[in-house]
C-alpha positions in Angstrom: -0.2 0.1 -0.1 1.5 3.4 -1.2 2.1 5.8 2.1 0.0 8.9 1.9 3.0 11.2 1.2 4.0 9.1 -1.7 0.0 9.3 -2.4 0.1 13.2 -2.4 3.0 13.4 -5.1 1.1 11.1 -7.3 -0.1 13.0 -10.2 -3.3 12.3 -12.0 -4.5 15.2 -14.2 -8.2 15.0 -14.2 -8.5 16.0 -18.2 -8.1 13.3 -20.5 -5.7 14.7 -22.7 -3.3 16.0 -20.1 -3.3 12.6 -18.7 -2.3 10.9 -21.8 0.4 13.4 -22.1 2.0 12.4 -18.8 2.3 8.9 -20.5 2.9 5.6 -18.5 3.5 7.5 -15.4 0.0 8.7 -15.2 -1.4 5.2 -15.6 0.9 3.9 -12.7 -0.1 6.9 -10.3 -3.9 6.3 -11.2 -3.3 2.5 -10.4 -1.5 3.7 -6.9 -4.5 5.5 -6.2 -7.1 3.1 -7.0 -5.1 0.7 -4.8 -5.1 3.3 -2.0 -8.7 3.9 -2.4 -9.4 -0.1 -2.5 -7.6 -0.7 0.6 -8.5 2.1 2.9 -12.0 3.1 4.3 -10.8 6.6 3.9 -13.6 8.9 1.9 -10.8 11.3 1.1 -7.4 11.3 0.1 -4.4 12.7 1.9 -4.9 15.9 -0.2 -8.2 16.3 1.2 -10.2 15.1 -2.4 -12.9 12.6 -2.3 -11.9 9.5 -3.4 -15.1 7.2 -3.2 -18.2 8.0 -4.9 -21.4 6.1 -5.0 -23.2 5.3 -8.4 -25.7 7.8 -8.7 -23.5 10.3 -7.4 -21.8 11.1 -10.9 -22.5 11.6 -14.3 -20.5 9.4 -16.6 -19.0 11.6 -19.4 -17.0 10.3 -22.4 -13.3 9.1 -21.5 -12.2 11.6 -24.4 -15.0 14.3 -24.8 -13.1 16.1 -27.0 -10.3 14.1 -28.8 -7.4 15.9 -30.3 -8.5 14.2 -33.6 -10.7 11.3 -34.9 -9.9 9.1 -37.9 -11.8 5.8 -38.3 -10.3 3.2 -40.7 -12.1 0.6 -42.6 -9.8 -2.3 -41.9 -11.8 -5.4 -42.0 -12.5 -7.2 -45.2 -15.8 -8.8 -44.8 -17.4 -5.3 -43.7 -16.2 -3.9 -46.6 -17.0 -6.7 -49.0 -20.6 -6.8 -47.4 -20.5 -2.7 -48.0 -19.3 -2.4 -51.3 -21.1 -5.4 -52.9 -18.1 -7.5 -53.0 -15.9 -5.0 -55.2 -13.2 -4.3 -53.3 -10.7 -1.8 -54.6 -6.9 -3.1 -55.1 -5.9 0.3 -53.0 -7.9 -1.0 -50.0 -5.0 -3.8 -49.7 -2.4 -1.9 -50.2 -3.2 1.3 -47.8 -5.0 1.5 -44.4 -7.6 4.1 -46.0 -9.5 6.2 -43.3 -11.6 9.0 -42.9 -11.2 12.1 -40.4 -14.3 12.9 -38.3 -15.8 15.5 -36.2 -14.0 15.9 -32.9 -16.4 18.0 -31.5 -19.5 15.7 -32.0 -18.7 13.2 -29.3 -22.0 12.1 -27.2 -21.9 11.1 -23.6 -22.4 7.5 -22.7 -26.4 7.1 -22.0 -27.4 10.2 -24.0 -30.2 10.2 -26.5 -29.2 11.4 -29.9 -31.6 13.4 -32.0 -31.1 12.3 -35.7 -30.2 14.8 -38.1 -33.3 16.5 -40.0 -31.9 15.6 -43.5 -31.8 11.5 -42.7 -34.3 9.0 -42.5 -32.0 6.0 -42.5 -30.5 5.4 -39.2 -27.4 3.1 -38.4 -24.6 2.1 -35.8 -21.6 0.7 -36.6 -19.3 -1.7 -34.1 -15.8 -0.6 -33.5 -13.1 -0.6 -31.2 -11.1 2.6 -30.9 -7.1 3.0 -30.4 -6.4 5.9 -28.3 -2.6 7.5 -29.3 -0.8 8.3 -25.9 2.6 9.0 -27.1 3.7 11.8 -29.8 5.4 10.7 -32.7 6.0 11.1 -36.4 7.2 8.6 -39.2 6.8 5.6 -36.8 7.9 2.2 -37.7 5.6 -0.4 -37.4 7.9 -2.5 -34.7 7.6 0.9 -32.5 3.9 1.5 -33.3 2.2 -0.2 -30.4 4.4 1.9 -27.6 2.4 4.7 -29.4 -1.0 3.4 -28.3 -2.3 4.3 -24.7 -4.9 2.1 -24.6 -8.5 1.3 -26.3 -12.2 2.6 -26.2 -15.4 1.6 -27.6 -16.5 3.5 -30.7 -20.0 3.6 -32.1 -19.5 5.6 -35.7 -23.2 6.3 -36.2 -24.2 6.7 -39.8 -26.8 8.6 -41.5 -26.8 6.1 -44.7 -29.1 8.2 -47.1 -27.1 11.1 -46.9 -23.7 9.0 -46.8 -24.5 7.4 -49.9 -25.3 10.7 -51.9 -22.4 12.4 -51.0 -19.5 9.8 -51.2 -21.1 9.9 -55.1 -19.2 13.0 -55.4 -15.8 10.6 -54.5 -15.1 12.8 -51.2 -16.4 11.9 -47.9 -18.1 10.7 -45.8 -18.7 13.9 -43.9 -22.8 14.8 -43.0 -23.4 11.2 -42.9 -20.8 10.4 -39.7 -20.2 14.1 -38.2 -23.3 14.5 -36.5 -22.6 12.1 -33.6 -19.3 9.9 -32.4 -20.4 7.5 -29.5 -17.0 6.8 -26.9 -16.9 4.7 -24.1 -18.0 4.0 -21.7 -14.3 3.5 -20.2 -10.8 4.0 -21.6 -8.7 1.0 -20.8 -4.9 0.9 -20.9 -3.1 -1.4 -23.8 -1.7 -3.5 -21.2 -5.0 -4.5 -19.8 -6.3 -5.8 -22.8 -6.1 -8.1 -25.5 -7.9 -6.3 -28.3 -7.7 -8.8 -30.8 -9.4 -11.4 -28.8 -11.9 -9.0 -26.9 -15.4 -10.3 -27.9 -17.6 -7.6 -29.3 -21.6 -7.2 -29.5 -24.6 -5.1 -30.7 -27.6 -5.3 -29.0 -30.6 -3.5 -29.9 -33.3 -3.0 -27.4 -31.8 -6.1 -26.1 -31.5 -8.2 -29.0 -28.0 -9.5 -30.5 -27.4 -8.0 -34.0 -23.8 -8.2 -34.3 -21.3 -10.4 -32.9 -17.3 -10.2 -33.6 -13.6 -9.7 -33.0 -11.0 -7.5 -34.3 -8.8 -10.2 -35.1 -9.9 -10.3 -38.9 -8.4 -6.7 -39.6 -6.5 -7.0 -42.8 -4.0 -3.9 -41.7 -3.2 -4.1 -37.7 -3.2 -0.8 -35.7 0.6 -1.1 -35.3 0.4 -0.8 -39.5 -2.5 2.2 -39.0 -0.1 4.0 -36.8 2.9 3.7 -39.0 0.7 4.7 -42.3 -0.9 7.7 -40.7 1.9 9.2 -39.1 4.2 9.1 -42.2 5.1 12.9 -42.6 2.4 13.5 -40.1 2.5 13.6 -36.5 0.2 12.0 -34.3 -0.4 13.7 -30.6 -1.7 12.0 -27.1 -5.7 12.4 -27.4 -6.0 11.0 -31.3 -8.3 8.4 -32.2 -8.4 6.0 -34.4 -11.0 3.4 -35.2 -10.8 0.0 -36.3 -13.6 0.1 -39.0 -16.7 -2.2 -38.6 -16.3 -5.9 -37.7 -18.0 -8.2 -40.1 -21.9 -7.8 -40.0 -21.5 -5.2 -37.4 -23.9 -2.5 -38.5 -27.5 -2.5 -40.4 -26.4 -1.7 -43.5 -25.0 -5.4 -43.6 -28.0 -6.9 -42.4 -30.5 -5.3 -44.0 -31.9 -3.8 -40.9 -32.1 -0.2 -39.8 -32.5 1.4 -36.2 -35.9 2.8 -35.6 -37.3 5.7 -33.7 -36.6 4.8 -29.9 -34.3 2.1 -30.5 -31.3 1.7 -27.8 -28.1 0.4 -29.3 -25.9 -1.2 -26.4 -22.0 -1.7 -27.8 -20.1 -4.3 -25.7 -16.7 -5.5 -25.7 -15.6 -7.1 -23.1 -12.8 -6.1 -20.7 -14.0 -2.3 -22.1 -17.8 -2.4 -21.0 -20.8 -1.1 -22.5 -21.6 2.0 -24.5 -25.4 2.9 -24.9 -27.0 5.4 -26.8 -31.2 5.8 -28.0 -31.7 7.1 -31.3 -34.8 9.5 -31.9 -36.1 10.8 -35.0 
């Protein structure tokens, strides 16, 4: 058990990007603080800050309420094949393609999402997101894992009708994605989860629609980090989505969300991210 004096020196920034910028030291300090709270009955820490909260005493925000940036890949072949009617461009195998989303539209876990007025086709996407913890540029694949701080659940909400229209212009997606991005409910450090083996499930109003893992990624997260960081700097708080698991969205299943549906995306070892969508 750490001594109170040691604990007082521990520095765990309350804001996630500052926490990530502090690197492994912040995660170690957070573990020490957690051990101290678990092993004592103290309501408050050595500095007087409250360290115990009962469920209901707090509202859980997204682990990254405002990521430094948001990129989303399309790294799982089955999803691409299903979404593209089997026609996969050669470039998909050569490069881990991605789009940049709206980092200002992260929605709080449990929040009700009002669907955009310009869309009538509501969809979810079951993904896992890597969170960058260490700044880097031109990162070789062998060193890329060390730049990932951990992972969270990602629901890439998709307005399929406007997405289809705008991408006919050979750009995007933009309005089809940028209105809502679900991240959470927790951030899990990289060493605490076997990300490739973690079972992933999507339930709509309690009914299982999608199941899978990301061990089928054609491009690994390390390869994606290498590619993205070419002549471009990655920063703590950058978020990179895996892309959707096979049959991990309504588009692939031929089944759309309906007004009032609750979408629960669960990744074992991270938690369940829930949102209700309304027209």
